[in-house]
C-alpha positions in Angstrom: -0.2 0.2 0.1 2.8 2.3 1.0 4.6 1.6 -2.3 1.5 2.6 -4.3 0.7 5.9 -2.3 4.8 6.6 -3.1 4.3 5.9 -6.8 0.9 7.9 -7.1 2.9 10.7 -5.3 5.9 10.4 -7.6 3.7 10.5 -10.6 1.8 13.7 -9.4 5.2 15.4 -8.7 6.1 14.8 -12.3 2.8 16.1 -13.6 3.0 19.3 -11.7 6.6 19.4 -12.7 5.8 19.5 -15.9 2.9 21.8 -16.1 4.9 24.1 -14.1 5.7 27.2 -16.0 7.7 30.3 -15.6 5.7 33.4 -16.0 6.9 37.2 -16.5 5.3 40.3 -18.0 7.0 42.1 -20.4 7.2 46.1 -21.0 4.2 45.7 -23.3 2.3 44.0 -20.6 2.0 40.7 -22.2 2.9 37.4 -20.3 5.8 35.7 -21.2 5.7 31.5 -20.1 8.2 29.2 -20.4 8.2 25.3 -19.2 11.6 25.7 -18.0 14.7 28.3 -17.8 15.8 29.4 -21.0 18.9 28.0 -22.2 18.9 29.6 -25.9 18.3 33.1 -26.2 18.2 35.4 -29.4 18.4 38.9 -29.0 16.9 41.4 -31.2 18.4 44.8 -30.3 21.8 45.8 -28.9 20.3 46.8 -25.8 18.5 43.3 -25.3 21.8 41.7 -25.2 23.1 44.1 -22.4 20.1 43.2 -20.7 20.7 39.4 -20.9 24.3 39.8 -19.8 23.3 41.8 -16.8 20.6 39.2 -16.0 23.8 36.7 -15.5 22.3 34.9 -19.0 24.9 35.8 -21.5 26.4 32.6 -21.9 22.6 31.5 -23.2 23.0 34.1 -26.1 23.0 32.1 -29.3 22.5 35.2 -31.8 22.2 38.8 -31.6 21.7 41.5 -34.5 24.2 43.9 -35.9 25.6 46.7 -33.8 25.7 44.4 -30.4 28.8 45.3 -29.3 28.6 45.5 -25.3 29.8 43.5 -23.5 33.0 42.8 -25.4 31.9 39.1 -25.7 28.6 40.0 -27.4 30.7 40.9 -30.9 31.9 37.3 -31.3 28.1 35.9 -31.5 26.4 35.0 -34.5 24.4 37.7 -36.3 21.3 37.1 -37.6 20.2 40.3 -39.1 19.9 43.9 -38.3 17.1 46.1 -36.6 15.4 46.5 -40.2 15.7 42.8 -41.6 16.2 39.6 -39.5 17.4 36.5 -41.2 14.2 34.1 -39.8 15.6 31.1 -41.3 18.7 31.6 -39.2 16.9 32.3 -36.1 14.8 29.0 -36.3 17.6 27.0 -37.0 19.5 28.2 -34.0 16.4 26.9 -31.9 15.8 29.7 -29.5 13.5 29.1 -26.5 13.5 32.7 -25.9 13.5 35.9 -28.0 14.7 39.5 -26.3 13.5 42.2 -28.5 11.6 45.7 -28.3 9.1 47.4 -30.5 10.9 49.2 -33.2 12.4 45.8 -34.7 10.9 44.4 -37.4 7.6 43.8 -35.7 6.1 41.8 -38.5 9.1 39.4 -38.3 8.7 39.2 -34.2 5.2 38.3 -35.2 6.3 35.7 -37.5 8.5 34.1 -34.4 5.8 34.0 -32.0 3.5 32.1 -34.5 6.1 29.5 -34.4 5.6 29.2 -30.7 9.0 30.9 -29.7 8.3 32.9 -26.6 9.3 36.7 -27.0 10.2 39.2 -24.4 9.7 42.7 -25.3 12.2 44.9 -23.3 10.9 48.7 -24.0 11.5 50.1 -20.2 9.3 53.4 -20.2 11.0 54.5 -17.0 14.9 54.5 -15.9 13.9 52.2 -13.1 12.2 50.1 -15.6 15.4 48.7 -16.6 16.5 47.3 -13.5 12.8 45.5 -13.7 13.8 44.1 -17.2 17.2 42.6 -15.7 15.3 41.1 -12.8 12.4 39.8 -15.2 15.2 38.3 -18.0 16.6 36.8 -14.9 13.7 34.9 -14.0 12.9 33.7 -17.4 16.7 32.4 -17.8 16.8 31.0 -14.3 19.5 33.3 -13.0 17.8 35.2 -10.5 20.8 34.9 -8.2 22.5 37.0 -10.4 19.8 39.4 -11.7 18.7 40.5 -8.2 21.9 42.1 -7.1 22.3 43.8 -10.5 19.0 45.3 -10.7 19.2 46.8 -6.7 22.7 47.8 -7.8 21.1 50.0 -10.5 18.0 51.0 -8.4 20.5 52.3 -5.7 22.4 54.3 -8.3 19.4 55.5 -10.0 18.2 56.9 -6.7 21.4 58.8 -5.8 21.3 60.4 -9.1 17.5 61.5 -8.4 18.0 62.7 -4.7 21.5 65.1 -6.1 19.5 66.7 -9.0 15.6 67.2 -8.7 15.9 69.7 -5.6 17.0 72.3 -7.7 15.3 74.4 -10.5 14.8 72.6 -13.5 16.6 73.8 -16.3 15.0 74.0 -20.1 16.8 71.2 -22.3 16.8 70.9 -25.9 18.1 67.6 -26.5 19.4 67.1 -30.2 20.2 64.0 -32.0 20.9 65.2 -35.5 22.0 68.5 -37.7 20.1 68.1 -40.7 17.1 67.1 -40.8 17.0 68.3 -37.2 15.4 65.9 -34.6 14.8 65.8 -31.1 13.2 63.4 -28.6 9.8 63.7 -27.3 8.2 64.0 -24.1 7.5 59.9 -24.1 10.9 58.9 -24.8 12.9 57.4 -21.9 15.7 60.3 -22.2 13.1 63.1 -21.2 12.6 61.0 -18.2 16.1 61.2 -17.9 16.2 64.8 -18.3 13.6 65.3 -15.8 15.4 63.0 -13.1 18.8 65.2 -13.7 16.5 68.4 -12.7 15.8 69.3 -16.3 12.6 70.2 -18.6 12.6 68.8 -22.2 11.5 72.1 -23.9 9.9 69.6 -26.3 8.2 67.5 -24.1 4.4 68.1 -25.3 5.8 66.3 -28.2 4.4 62.7 -28.3 6.2 61.5 -31.2 9.4 59.4 -29.9 11.9 61.6 -32.2 10.1 64.3 -34.0 11.7 66.3 -36.6 11.6 70.0 -35.5 12.6 73.3 -37.0 15.2 75.8 -36.1 12.6 78.3 -35.6 10.9 75.9 -32.9 14.0 75.8 -30.7 14.3 80.0 -31.1 10.8 79.9 -29.7 11.6 77.4 -26.9 15.0 79.3 -25.7 16.5 76.4 -23.9 19.2 77.1 -21.4 20.8 73.9 -22.2 21.5 72.0 -25.8 22.7 68.4 -25.5 23.8 66.6 -28.4 23.4 62.8 -28.2 26.3 61.9 -30.0 28.7 58.7 -30.7 31.2 58.6 -27.6 30.0 62.2 -26.6 31.9 64.2 -29.6 30.9 67.4 -30.3 29.5 67.8 -33.8 29.8 70.5 -36.0 25.8 70.8 -36.1 26.1 71.8 -31.9 28.6 74.4 -32.6 26.3 75.9 -35.4 23.9 76.9 -32.7 26.6 79.6 -32.0 25.1 81.7 -34.8 21.9 82.1 -32.5 23.2 84.3 -29.7 19.4 85.4 -28.9 19.3 81.7 -27.4 19.6 81.7 -23.7 22.2 78.5 -23.9 24.4 80.3 -26.5 24.5 83.3 -24.3 26.0 81.4 -21.6 27.8 78.9 -23.7 25.8 75.8 -22.3 26.3 73.4 -25.2 27.1 69.8 -24.5 27.4 66.3 -25.8 26.7 62.9 -24.1 27.0 59.4 -25.4 24.2 58.2 -27.6 25.3 54.6 -27.0 24.4 54.9 -23.4 21.2 57.1 -23.6 19.7 55.7 -26.6 19.9 52.4 -25.4 17.3 51.5 -22.7 19.8 49.0 -21.3 21.8 48.7 -17.9 24.4 51.5 -19.1 21.5 54.0 -19.7 22.1 54.6 -15.9 26.0 55.8 -17.0 24.2 57.8 -19.7 21.9 59.4 -16.8 25.1 60.2 -15.0 26.8 61.9 -18.0 23.7 64.0 -18.5 23.2 64.9 -15.0 26.8 66.0 -14.8 26.4 68.4 -17.8 23.3 69.8 -16.4 25.0 70.3 -13.1 28.1 72.5 -15.1 25.3 74.2 -16.6 23.8 75.2 -13.1 27.5 76.2 -12.0 27.9 78.5 -15.1 25.0 80.5 -14.1 26.1 80.9 -10.1 
């Protein structure tokens, strides 16, 4: 009798194990479910690879998109396309049990992967703190919570320090520029706009709902920013930033508060975004000092 009870319990345990699933909610509100921790992961955005590495699951990545260059190990991984076009057959041949992407990477092709039963996690944090949440949730999907949890906690601690240090001062009017001709900025729903706020600034184009709207010189003149910040590769100061010097009526030009920050940090909603926020807070503090 006892042997039979043990046998039944063992069978039930096996059934419960088979039915057990890991469930998390991604940044779109969709539930992502896995029967077991992901062992083969494909990332479809550079910041997605960074998130997976930060979650302690970098060894599980079997494919990345072009431009995935951080950490250095990501550069040696198989490339399965770019943000515009994916090699779907190559992705399927890699047998991923999880794809980590974001909404701007070929949505129709991502839907094709979903239709074939591949779990997809969309990482598109809407707040700076949301990046830490993504690290934790990817860690849950990969079974690496022991590494993901402290990494997320460290990010939250750095964010809290930056926020406390910057938001107790009067907000500076900030124009964040990402190109010269055509002239593009970032709207109020963009994560960089929220970072500007956390650094004690106010995006002068926060009322624009398009993530990266094209604007005119006249619109910038009317906004009269106190600080102009260019997002560029490696924080190099471009010619189009210096070109504002021909408009001395702009407050930022009068005070020579024109700066550059590293777009590789701030334009990727991954763990290094916090480094970008620190850089942004630093230039806004420089602007405050120039006015004292």
